[in-house]
TORKOL-4160 file (C-alpha; in steps of 0.2 Angstrom, whole numbers, padded with zeros to 4 digits, m for minus):
385
<pt num="1" X="0002" Y="0001" Z="0001"/>
<pt num="2" X="0005" Y="0017" Z="m0003"/>
<pt num="3" X="0009" Y="0032" Z="0010"/>
<pt num="4" X="0003" Y="0048" Z="0008"/>
<pt num="5" X="0010" Y="0061" Z="0020"/>
<pt num="6" X="0005" Y="0080" Z="0023"/>
<pt num="7" X="0015" Y="0094" Z="0030"/>
<pt num="8" X="0014" Y="0103" Z="0045"/>
<pt num="9" X="0017" Y="0124" Z="0043"/>
<pt num="10" X="0029" Y="0127" Z="0056"/>
<pt num="11" X="0035" Y="0144" Z="0047"/>
<pt num="12" X="0018" Y="0150" Z="0049"/>
<pt num="13" X="0004" Y="0148" Z="0033"/>
<pt num="14" X="m0007" Y="0158" Z="0024"/>
<pt num="15" X="m0018" Y="0158" Z="0007"/>
<pt num="16" X="m0002" Y="0162" Z="m0006"/>
<pt num="17" X="0013" Y="0153" Z="m0008"/>
<pt num="18" X="0023" Y="0168" Z="m0002"/>
<pt num="19" X="0008" Y="0176" Z="0009"/>
<pt num="20" X="0011" Y="0197" Z="0018"/>
<pt num="21" X="0018" Y="0198" Z="0035"/>
<pt num="22" X="0001" Y="0206" Z="0039"/>
<pt num="23" X="m0009" Y="0188" Z="0030"/>
<pt num="24" X="0004" Y="0176" Z="0037"/>
<pt num="25" X="m0007" Y="0163" Z="0050"/>
<pt num="26" X="0008" Y="0160" Z="0065"/>
<pt num="27" X="0011" Y="0142" Z="0070"/>
<pt num="28" X="0003" Y="0143" Z="0087"/>
<pt num="29" X="0000" Y="0127" Z="0095"/>
<pt num="30" X="m0019" Y="0127" Z="0095"/>
<pt num="31" X="m0016" Y="0131" Z="0075"/>
<pt num="32" X="m0003" Y="0116" Z="0073"/>
<pt num="33" X="m0017" Y="0106" Z="0081"/>
<pt num="34" X="m0030" Y="0110" Z="0069"/>
<pt num="35" X="m0018" Y="0106" Z="0054"/>
<pt num="36" X="m0012" Y="0087" Z="0063"/>
<pt num="37" X="m0031" Y="0086" Z="0071"/>
<pt num="38" X="m0038" Y="0085" Z="0053"/>
<pt num="39" X="m0023" Y="0075" Z="0043"/>
<pt num="40" X="m0028" Y="0062" Z="0060"/>
<pt num="41" X="m0044" Y="0063" Z="0054"/>
<pt num="42" X="m0043" Y="0061" Z="0038"/>
<pt num="43" X="m0031" Y="0045" Z="0036"/>
<pt num="44" X="m0014" Y="0056" Z="0031"/>
<pt num="45" X="0001" Y="0044" Z="0038"/>
<pt num="46" X="0014" Y="0057" Z="0045"/>
<pt num="47" X="0015" Y="0076" Z="0042"/>
<pt num="48" X="0033" Y="0082" Z="0038"/>
<pt num="49" X="0041" Y="0096" Z="0048"/>
<pt num="50" X="0055" Y="0105" Z="0043"/>
<pt num="51" X="0070" Y="0111" Z="0049"/>
<pt num="52" X="0080" Y="0127" Z="0050"/>
<pt num="53" X="0077" Y="0145" Z="0057"/>
<pt num="54" X="0064" Y="0153" Z="0049"/>
<pt num="55" X="0051" Y="0137" Z="0057"/>
<pt num="56" X="0049" Y="0129" Z="0071"/>
<pt num="57" X="0058" Y="0119" Z="0082"/>
<pt num="58" X="0052" Y="0102" Z="0075"/>
<pt num="59" X="0057" Y="0092" Z="0091"/>
<pt num="60" X="0048" Y="0104" Z="0100"/>
<pt num="61" X="0032" Y="0110" Z="0090"/>
<pt num="62" X="0028" Y="0093" Z="0088"/>
<pt num="63" X="0028" Y="0084" Z="0105"/>
<pt num="64" X="0013" Y="0095" Z="0113"/>
<pt num="65" X="0003" Y="0087" Z="0098"/>
<pt num="66" X="0009" Y="0067" Z="0102"/>
<pt num="67" X="m0007" Y="0066" Z="0115"/>
<pt num="68" X="m0018" Y="0075" Z="0106"/>
<pt num="69" X="m0018" Y="0063" Z="0091"/>
<pt num="70" X="m0021" Y="0045" Z="0088"/>
<pt num="71" X="m0013" Y="0038" Z="0072"/>
<pt num="72" X="m0005" Y="0052" Z="0062"/>
<pt num="73" X="0014" Y="0050" Z="0064"/>
<pt num="74" X="0028" Y="0064" Z="0064"/>
<pt num="75" X="0042" Y="0065" Z="0051"/>
<pt num="76" X="0053" Y="0076" Z="0062"/>
<pt num="77" X="0067" Y="0085" Z="0052"/>
<pt num="78" X="0085" Y="0090" Z="0060"/>
<pt num="79" X="0102" Y="0091" Z="0053"/>
<pt num="80" X="0116" Y="0080" Z="0061"/>
<pt num="81" X="0131" Y="0092" Z="0062"/>
<pt num="82" X="0120" Y="0101" Z="0077"/>
<pt num="83" X="0122" Y="0089" Z="0087"/>
<pt num="84" X="0129" Y="0073" Z="0095"/>
<pt num="85" X="0124" Y="0057" Z="0086"/>
<pt num="86" X="0122" Y="0047" Z="0103"/>
<pt num="87" X="0110" Y="0064" Z="0109"/>
<pt num="88" X="0099" Y="0062" Z="0095"/>
<pt num="89" X="0098" Y="0045" Z="0096"/>
<pt num="90" X="0093" Y="0046" Z="0113"/>
<pt num="91" X="0081" Y="0060" Z="0109"/>
<pt num="92" X="0072" Y="0051" Z="0095"/>
<pt num="93" X="0071" Y="0035" Z="0107"/>
<pt num="94" X="0062" Y="0045" Z="0122"/>
<pt num="95" X="0048" Y="0052" Z="0106"/>
<pt num="96" X="0048" Y="0037" Z="0101"/>
<pt num="97" X="0040" Y="0030" Z="0119"/>
<pt num="98" X="0032" Y="0045" Z="0123"/>
<pt num="99" X="0023" Y="0045" Z="0106"/>
<pt num="100" X="0018" Y="0028" Z="0107"/>
<pt num="101" X="0030" Y="0023" Z="0092"/>
<pt num="102" X="0026" Y="0040" Z="0081"/>
<pt num="103" X="0042" Y="0042" Z="0075"/>
<pt num="104" X="0050" Y="0045" Z="0058"/>
<pt num="105" X="0064" Y="0055" Z="0055"/>
<pt num="106" X="0070" Y="0068" Z="0043"/>
<pt num="107" X="0090" Y="0071" Z="0039"/>
<pt num="108" X="0093" Y="0087" Z="0031"/>
<pt num="109" X="0111" Y="0091" Z="0027"/>
<pt num="110" X="0110" Y="0110" Z="0022"/>
<pt num="111" X="0116" Y="0114" Z="0005"/>
<pt num="112" X="0119" Y="0132" Z="0006"/>
<pt num="113" X="0136" Y="0137" Z="0018"/>
<pt num="114" X="0127" Y="0153" Z="0026"/>
<pt num="115" X="0114" Y="0143" Z="0028"/>
<pt num="116" X="0124" Y="0131" Z="0042"/>
<pt num="117" X="0135" Y="0145" Z="0046"/>
<pt num="118" X="0122" Y="0153" Z="0057"/>
<pt num="119" X="0123" Y="0136" Z="0069"/>
<pt num="120" X="0141" Y="0137" Z="0069"/>
<pt num="121" X="0144" Y="0122" Z="0055"/>
<pt num="122" X="0157" Y="0129" Z="0043"/>
<pt num="123" X="0162" Y="0112" Z="0035"/>
<pt num="124" X="0161" Y="0110" Z="0018"/>
<pt num="125" X="0146" Y="0103" Z="0010"/>
<pt num="126" X="0155" Y="0085" Z="0005"/>
<pt num="127" X="0161" Y="0085" Z="0021"/>
<pt num="128" X="0145" Y="0089" Z="0030"/>
<pt num="129" X="0137" Y="0071" Z="0020"/>
<pt num="130" X="0154" Y="0060" Z="0026"/>
<pt num="131" X="0151" Y="0066" Z="0042"/>
<pt num="132" X="0132" Y="0060" Z="0041"/>
<pt num="133" X="0136" Y="0044" Z="0036"/>
<pt num="134" X="0146" Y="0042" Z="0051"/>
<pt num="135" X="0132" Y="0049" Z="0065"/>
<pt num="136" X="0118" Y="0039" Z="0054"/>
<pt num="137" X="0129" Y="0024" Z="0057"/>
<pt num="138" X="0129" Y="0028" Z="0077"/>
<pt num="139" X="0113" Y="0032" Z="0081"/>
<pt num="140" X="0107" Y="0015" Z="0071"/>
<pt num="141" X="0120" Y="0006" Z="0082"/>
<pt num="142" X="0113" Y="0018" Z="0098"/>
<pt num="143" X="0096" Y="0011" Z="0095"/>
<pt num="144" X="0101" Y="m0008" Z="0094"/>
<pt num="145" X="0108" Y="m0009" Z="0110"/>
<pt num="146" X="0098" Y="m0015" Z="0125"/>
<pt num="147" X="0102" Y="0002" Z="0138"/>
<pt num="148" X="0114" Y="0007" Z="0152"/>
<pt num="149" X="0123" Y="m0009" Z="0160"/>
<pt num="150" X="0124" Y="m0018" Z="0144"/>
<pt num="151" X="0137" Y="m0018" Z="0130"/>
<pt num="152" X="0135" Y="m0001" Z="0122"/>
<pt num="153" X="0142" Y="0005" Z="0102"/>
<pt num="154" X="0159" Y="0009" Z="0099"/>
<pt num="155" X="0163" Y="0020" Z="0085"/>
<pt num="156" X="0181" Y="0027" Z="0079"/>
<pt num="157" X="0181" Y="0038" Z="0063"/>
<pt num="158" X="0184" Y="0050" Z="0055"/>
<pt num="159" X="0171" Y="0063" Z="0058"/>
<pt num="160" X="0166" Y="0054" Z="0078"/>
<pt num="161" X="0174" Y="0045" Z="0090"/>
<pt num="162" X="0160" Y="0036" Z="0106"/>
<pt num="163" X="0161" Y="0023" Z="0118"/>
<pt num="164" X="0150" Y="0012" Z="0125"/>
<pt num="165" X="0134" Y="0022" Z="0115"/>
<pt num="166" X="0117" Y="0020" Z="0119"/>
<pt num="167" X="0099" Y="0024" Z="0125"/>
<pt num="168" X="0088" Y="0019" Z="0140"/>
<pt num="169" X="0080" Y="0007" Z="0130"/>
<pt num="170" X="0079" Y="0001" Z="0112"/>
<pt num="171" X="0065" Y="0010" Z="0102"/>
<pt num="172" X="0052" Y="0002" Z="0097"/>
<pt num="173" X="0050" Y="0002" Z="0082"/>
<pt num="174" X="0069" Y="0007" Z="0078"/>
<pt num="175" X="0063" Y="0026" Z="0071"/>
<pt num="176" X="0062" Y="0025" Z="0051"/>
<pt num="177" X="0076" Y="0038" Z="0041"/>
<pt num="178" X="0071" Y="0048" Z="0029"/>
<pt num="179" X="0083" Y="0056" Z="0016"/>
<pt num="180" X="0084" Y="0069" Z="0003"/>
<pt num="181" X="0099" Y="0076" Z="m0010"/>
<pt num="182" X="0101" Y="0074" Z="m0029"/>
<pt num="183" X="0122" Y="0076" Z="m0028"/>
<pt num="184" X="0132" Y="0060" Z="m0029"/>
<pt num="185" X="0138" Y="0062" Z="m0011"/>
<pt num="186" X="0119" Y="0064" Z="m0008"/>
<pt num="187" X="0115" Y="0048" Z="m0015"/>
<pt num="188" X="0130" Y="0036" Z="m0009"/>
<pt num="189" X="0124" Y="0040" Z="0009"/>
<pt num="190" X="0109" Y="0037" Z="0005"/>
<pt num="191" X="0111" Y="0021" Z="m0003"/>
<pt num="192" X="0120" Y="0014" Z="0013"/>
<pt num="193" X="0113" Y="0020" Z="0027"/>
<pt num="194" X="0093" Y="0026" Z="0026"/>
<pt num="195" X="0075" Y="0017" Z="0026"/>
<pt num="196" X="0068" Y="0031" Z="0012"/>
<pt num="197" X="0075" Y="0040" Z="m0003"/>
<pt num="198" X="0066" Y="0056" Z="m0005"/>
<pt num="199" X="0065" Y="0066" Z="m0022"/>
<pt num="200" X="0058" Y="0081" Z="m0025"/>
<pt num="201" X="0041" Y="0082" Z="m0037"/>
<pt num="202" X="0052" Y="0081" Z="m0056"/>
<pt num="203" X="0042" Y="0072" Z="m0072"/>
<pt num="204" X="0044" Y="0057" Z="m0074"/>
<pt num="205" X="0057" Y="0055" Z="m0086"/>
<pt num="206" X="0068" Y="0066" Z="m0074"/>
<pt num="207" X="0066" Y="0055" Z="m0058"/>
<pt num="208" X="0065" Y="0039" Z="m0067"/>
<pt num="209" X="0084" Y="0038" Z="m0070"/>
<pt num="210" X="0091" Y="0045" Z="m0053"/>
<pt num="211" X="0078" Y="0027" Z="m0045"/>
<pt num="212" X="0086" Y="0018" Z="m0055"/>
<pt num="213" X="0105" Y="0024" Z="m0049"/>
<pt num="214" X="0099" Y="0023" Z="m0031"/>
<pt num="215" X="0096" Y="0004" Z="m0034"/>
<pt num="216" X="0111" Y="m0001" Z="m0043"/>
<pt num="217" X="0122" Y="0010" Z="m0027"/>
<pt num="218" X="0109" Y="0001" Z="m0013"/>
<pt num="219" X="0113" Y="m0015" Z="m0022"/>
<pt num="220" X="0130" Y="m0010" Z="m0023"/>
<pt num="221" X="0129" Y="m0006" Z="m0002"/>
<pt num="222" X="0126" Y="m0024" Z="0003"/>
<pt num="223" X="0111" Y="m0020" Z="0014"/>
<pt num="224" X="0102" Y="m0035" Z="0014"/>
<pt num="225" X="0085" Y="m0041" Z="0009"/>
<pt num="226" X="0077" Y="m0036" Z="0026"/>
<pt num="227" X="0082" Y="m0018" Z="0024"/>
<pt num="228" X="0075" Y="m0013" Z="0004"/>
<pt num="229" X="0077" Y="0005" Z="0001"/>
<pt num="230" X="0062" Y="0011" Z="m0002"/>
<pt num="231" X="0056" Y="0030" Z="m0012"/>
<pt num="232" X="0048" Y="0043" Z="m0009"/>
<pt num="233" X="0043" Y="0060" Z="m0016"/>
<pt num="234" X="0036" Y="0078" Z="m0013"/>
<pt num="235" X="0024" Y="0086" Z="m0023"/>
<pt num="236" X="0011" Y="0101" Z="m0016"/>
<pt num="237" X="m0006" Y="0097" Z="m0022"/>
<pt num="238" X="m0021" Y="0107" Z="m0029"/>
<pt num="239" X="m0034" Y="0094" Z="m0032"/>
<pt num="240" X="m0053" Y="0097" Z="m0035"/>
<pt num="241" X="m0069" Y="0088" Z="m0039"/>
<pt num="242" X="m0067" Y="0095" Z="m0055"/>
<pt num="243" X="m0050" Y="0098" Z="m0067"/>
<pt num="244" X="m0060" Y="0117" Z="m0071"/>
<pt num="245" X="m0059" Y="0121" Z="m0052"/>
<pt num="246" X="m0042" Y="0114" Z="m0046"/>
<pt num="247" X="m0036" Y="0128" Z="m0063"/>
<pt num="248" X="m0043" Y="0142" Z="m0055"/>
<pt num="249" X="m0032" Y="0140" Z="m0039"/>
<pt num="250" X="m0018" Y="0138" Z="m0048"/>
<pt num="251" X="m0024" Y="0154" Z="m0056"/>
<pt num="252" X="m0026" Y="0162" Z="m0038"/>
<pt num="253" X="m0009" Y="0156" Z="m0032"/>
<pt num="254" X="m0001" Y="0161" Z="m0049"/>
<pt num="255" X="m0010" Y="0179" Z="m0048"/>
<pt num="256" X="m0003" Y="0181" Z="m0031"/>
<pt num="257" X="0015" Y="0180" Z="m0033"/>
<pt num="258" X="0022" Y="0198" Z="m0033"/>
<pt num="259" X="0036" Y="0201" Z="m0050"/>
<pt num="260" X="0047" Y="0205" Z="m0038"/>
<pt num="261" X="0046" Y="0190" Z="m0027"/>
<pt num="262" X="0048" Y="0178" Z="m0042"/>
<pt num="263" X="0065" Y="0190" Z="m0048"/>
<pt num="264" X="0071" Y="0189" Z="m0029"/>
<pt num="265" X="0070" Y="0170" Z="m0030"/>
<pt num="266" X="0078" Y="0167" Z="m0046"/>
<pt num="267" X="0093" Y="0177" Z="m0043"/>
<pt num="268" X="0094" Y="0167" Z="m0024"/>
<pt num="269" X="0090" Y="0150" Z="m0034"/>
<pt num="270" X="0105" Y="0155" Z="m0046"/>
<pt num="271" X="0117" Y="0154" Z="m0033"/>
<pt num="272" X="0113" Y="0138" Z="m0026"/>
<pt num="273" X="0124" Y="0124" Z="m0024"/>
<pt num="274" X="0110" Y="0113" Z="m0019"/>
<pt num="275" X="0109" Y="0100" Z="m0036"/>
<pt num="276" X="0087" Y="0096" Z="m0031"/>
<pt num="277" X="0086" Y="0119" Z="m0028"/>
<pt num="278" X="0093" Y="0118" Z="m0048"/>
<pt num="279" X="0082" Y="0108" Z="m0054"/>
<pt num="280" X="0069" Y="0115" Z="m0046"/>
<pt num="281" X="0072" Y="0129" Z="m0053"/>
<pt num="282" X="0075" Y="0122" Z="m0070"/>
<pt num="283" X="0057" Y="0119" Z="m0070"/>
<pt num="284" X="0048" Y="0134" Z="m0064"/>
<pt num="285" X="0064" Y="0142" Z="m0077"/>
<pt num="286" X="0051" Y="0136" Z="m0090"/>
<pt num="287" X="0042" Y="0153" Z="m0092"/>
<pt num="288" X="0058" Y="0164" Z="m0091"/>
<pt num="289" X="0057" Y="0169" Z="m0073"/>
<pt num="290" X="0040" Y="0177" Z="m0078"/>
<pt num="291" X="0024" Y="0175" Z="m0071"/>
<pt num="292" X="0012" Y="0169" Z="m0085"/>
<pt num="293" X="m0005" Y="0173" Z="m0090"/>
<pt num="294" X="m0009" Y="0156" Z="m0089"/>
<pt num="295" X="m0004" Y="0144" Z="m0077"/>
<pt num="296" X="m0003" Y="0129" Z="m0089"/>
<pt num="297" X="0011" Y="0138" Z="m0097"/>
<pt num="298" X="0021" Y="0131" Z="m0083"/>
<pt num="299" X="0016" Y="0113" Z="m0086"/>
<pt num="300" X="0031" Y="0102" Z="m0087"/>
<pt num="301" X="0021" Y="0085" Z="m0086"/>
<pt num="302" X="0002" Y="0080" Z="m0089"/>
<pt num="303" X="m0005" Y="0089" Z="m0069"/>
<pt num="304" X="0011" Y="0091" Z="m0065"/>
<pt num="305" X="0015" Y="0111" Z="m0062"/>
<pt num="306" X="0030" Y="0121" Z="m0058"/>
<pt num="307" X="0021" Y="0138" Z="m0051"/>
<pt num="308" X="0024" Y="0134" Z="m0034"/>
<pt num="309" X="0042" Y="0136" Z="m0038"/>
<pt num="310" X="0041" Y="0154" Z="m0046"/>
<pt num="311" X="0045" Y="0161" Z="m0029"/>
<pt num="312" X="0045" Y="0145" Z="m0016"/>
<pt num="313" X="0063" Y="0137" Z="m0012"/>
<pt num="314" X="0064" Y="0117" Z="m0013"/>
<pt num="315" X="0048" Y="0108" Z="m0018"/>
<pt num="316" X="0042" Y="0117" Z="m0032"/>
<pt num="317" X="0030" Y="0108" Z="m0042"/>
<pt num="318" X="0013" Y="0105" Z="m0037"/>
<pt num="319" X="m0002" Y="0089" Z="m0045"/>
<pt num="320" X="m0016" Y="0099" Z="m0052"/>
<pt num="321" X="m0033" Y="0091" Z="m0058"/>
<pt num="322" X="m0047" Y="0081" Z="m0053"/>
<pt num="323" X="m0047" Y="0069" Z="m0038"/>
<pt num="324" X="m0046" Y="0057" Z="m0052"/>
<pt num="325" X="m0032" Y="0066" Z="m0063"/>
<pt num="326" X="m0021" Y="0066" Z="m0049"/>
<pt num="327" X="m0024" Y="0048" Z="m0044"/>
<pt num="328" X="m0019" Y="0043" Z="m0062"/>
<pt num="329" X="m0003" Y="0052" Z="m0058"/>
<pt num="330" X="0002" Y="0045" Z="m0041"/>
<pt num="331" X="m0002" Y="0029" Z="m0049"/>
<pt num="332" X="0010" Y="0035" Z="m0064"/>
<pt num="333" X="0022" Y="0037" Z="m0052"/>
<pt num="334" X="0020" Y="0023" Z="m0040"/>
<pt num="335" X="0024" Y="0012" Z="m0056"/>
<pt num="336" X="0039" Y="0020" Z="m0057"/>
<pt num="337" X="0044" Y="0015" Z="m0038"/>
<pt num="338" X="0036" Y="0028" Z="m0026"/>
<pt num="339" X="0029" Y="0021" Z="m0013"/>
<pt num="340" X="0028" Y="0039" Z="m0001"/>
<pt num="341" X="0019" Y="0054" Z="m0005"/>
<pt num="342" X="0021" Y="0070" Z="0002"/>
<pt num="343" X="0010" Y="0081" Z="m0002"/>
<pt num="344" X="0004" Y="0099" Z="0004"/>
<pt num="345" X="m0006" Y="0116" Z="0001"/>
<pt num="346" X="m0009" Y="0135" Z="0004"/>
<pt num="347" X="m0015" Y="0136" Z="0016"/>
<pt num="348" X="m0012" Y="0119" Z="0024"/>
<pt num="349" X="m0028" Y="0116" Z="0035"/>
<pt num="350" X="m0040" Y="0118" Z="0022"/>
<pt num="351" X="m0030" Y="0109" Z="0008"/>
<pt num="352" X="m0028" Y="0095" Z="0020"/>
<pt num="353" X="m0049" Y="0094" Z="0020"/>
<pt num="354" X="m0050" Y="0094" Z="0001"/>
<pt num="355" X="m0036" Y="0085" Z="0001"/>
<pt num="356" X="m0043" Y="0072" Z="0013"/>
<pt num="357" X="m0058" Y="0071" Z="0008"/>
<pt num="358" X="m0057" Y="0070" Z="m0010"/>
<pt num="359" X="m0039" Y="0062" Z="m0017"/>
<pt num="360" X="m0036" Y="0051" Z="m0004"/>
<pt num="361" X="m0057" Y="0042" Z="m0004"/>
<pt num="362" X="m0052" Y="0041" Z="m0022"/>
<pt num="363" X="m0035" Y="0033" Z="m0018"/>
<pt num="364" X="m0044" Y="0019" Z="m0009"/>
<pt num="365" X="m0056" Y="0015" Z="m0021"/>
<pt num="366" X="m0041" Y="0010" Z="m0031"/>
<pt num="367" X="m0035" Y="m0001" Z="m0019"/>
<pt num="368" X="m0018" Y="0010" Z="m0016"/>
<pt num="369" X="m0022" Y="0015" Z="0002"/>
<pt num="370" X="m0026" Y="0007" Z="0018"/>
<pt num="371" X="m0043" Y="0011" Z="0024"/>
<pt num="372" X="m0048" Y="0025" Z="0037"/>
<pt num="373" X="m0043" Y="0021" Z="0054"/>
<pt num="374" X="m0055" Y="0026" Z="0067"/>
<pt num="375" X="m0047" Y="0042" Z="0073"/>
<pt num="376" X="m0060" Y="0051" Z="0080"/>
<pt num="377" X="m0057" Y="0070" Z="0085"/>
<pt num="378" X="m0047" Y="0070" Z="0100"/>
<pt num="379" X="m0046" Y="0086" Z="0112"/>
<pt num="380" X="m0053" Y="0104" Z="0105"/>
<pt num="381" X="m0044" Y="0118" Z="0095"/>
<pt num="382" X="m0053" Y="0130" Z="0104"/>
<pt num="383" X="m0042" Y="0125" Z="0121"/>
<pt num="384" X="m0028" Y="0132" Z="0114"/>
<pt num="385" X="m0024" Y="0149" Z="0110"/>
């Protein structure tokens, strides 16, 4: 079965891709609970939480939501170079017990030197990836120990040396590790260490060759039959009862994009050291960096729209169409080997409902998604301000 996840807007939310400060919905506990509660009731598997100074800390922002949800898992993003691998193992192990096994971890290396420098990390990009490989090896080894008083994990590498690394108890289940990156260094680390390799939403012809390469790298890493490498993909979604309704919403988002913001984003993307970001910028650059009158001018594949990437860094494509059409595209990407889909929309609360009430039932009718769990509402959003 496929897994469909949503996005938790811990940097704020709004009705536009890049809302003005006065239109921004702040990421309060109350608002984040509304998004998480909707996802819990609608049957999304997990919510991805980003990391960086533009958003609230992912560990702290999701922890208050644990007792307010029943089934929803939390895909918590963090940068491995900013804390010790044993401490990260302890934090994740604690979270797993406190949440009843609902933690997933998303490892984010950080492509831009200036971005990580504010945290005091001045290692170059390739070094950050090499260091992350050692970090993940130690973290997994610590999870596989039986706690204090029993033998821990020792490691002596180029970047870390630890002795007797362990946590209070084995996390059950062991948190799955998600990881994205399009550079050769990122692909090597992913093939060896992670459970789910993530890609941004490129056209099938672009991502198919990456999946083939990742399968070859994973086979060479001798992961074993019990630990296959799985694949996930990240899209925004504009899914409606009819195709016309979906494109009307895409037109509204496009009309809200300030040409000055588009120009600033293009200038920023031109300086990026991220291979994935450069690929995204190339898709939205089909219109020459301008805001077209017709949103369909930014189609890069059937129902795959690059308009979000005009002003937003990171994932810049959206699945746009009727629920049936978007389900068709998900089936197409699933045929390539993608088993997990991380979706989002503007604003995230309303679009979670639109996607959860329209697209997810269509996927269930096709036998691609598990039946809706018993996720009756818990708590009350009015409790939080």
